N, C-alpha and C positions, 0 to 999 in steps of 0.2 A: 504494500500500500504506500501511496505517496501523500505527502502533505498537499493540501488543496492549493496552496500558494505556488507550488512547483508547477502544477498543471496550468494554473492561470497565467503564470509567467510565460510558459511555452506557448499557450494559445495567443496571448497578446503579442508576443514576438512574431509568431507565424502570421498573424493578421496584419501587423504593421509592415512586415517585410513583403508580404504578397501584395498589399496595396501599393507600396512603393514600386515594386517590380511591375505591377499592372499599369501604373502611370508612366513609367519610364521605358520599359522593355517591350512588353506585349500585354494586350488586354486579356489574353488567355489566363494570366495569373489570377484574375478575379474569380475564376472557377475554384482555385485553391482556397481563396478567401471564403467563398460560399461553403466549401467542404468543411473547413474548420468551424464555421458558424453552425452548420447543421450538426456536426459532431458534438459541439458543446450543447446544443439543444437536446439531442437524443441522450447524451450523457446525463443531463439533469433529470430526465424522465426514467431512464432504465438503470442508472447507476453503473453503467459499463463504459469504461474509457480505454480505448486501445492504446493511447499514449502511456497511460498508467501501467498497463501490462508490459509494454516494451521496456519502459524505464525500470520496472521491477525485475524483469528477467536479466537486464544488463547490470542491475545493482547501482544505477547512477543516481546522484543527488539525494542519497539517503532513502531511496525507494527500495522496497523489497518485494519479492514475489509472494503472492498469497500462499498460505500453508496448503499443501496437498492433502486432501482427505481420501482415504481408501475405504471402500465398502467392506 
């Protein structure tokens, strides 16, 4: 699990970067902005965040993978 601030920082950085790239490089970067926004929306409803899973598996920024449960 990750601290919520870590996820918010990543999301904010991704959005700002993709908007900047959309304005300067190619408007196709706005699709990435929309993807991040939709992912934040679904995460607030489902409590599933792909970035949290990736950071947990890599052990970055103090995130750790959720404990595995065996039946």
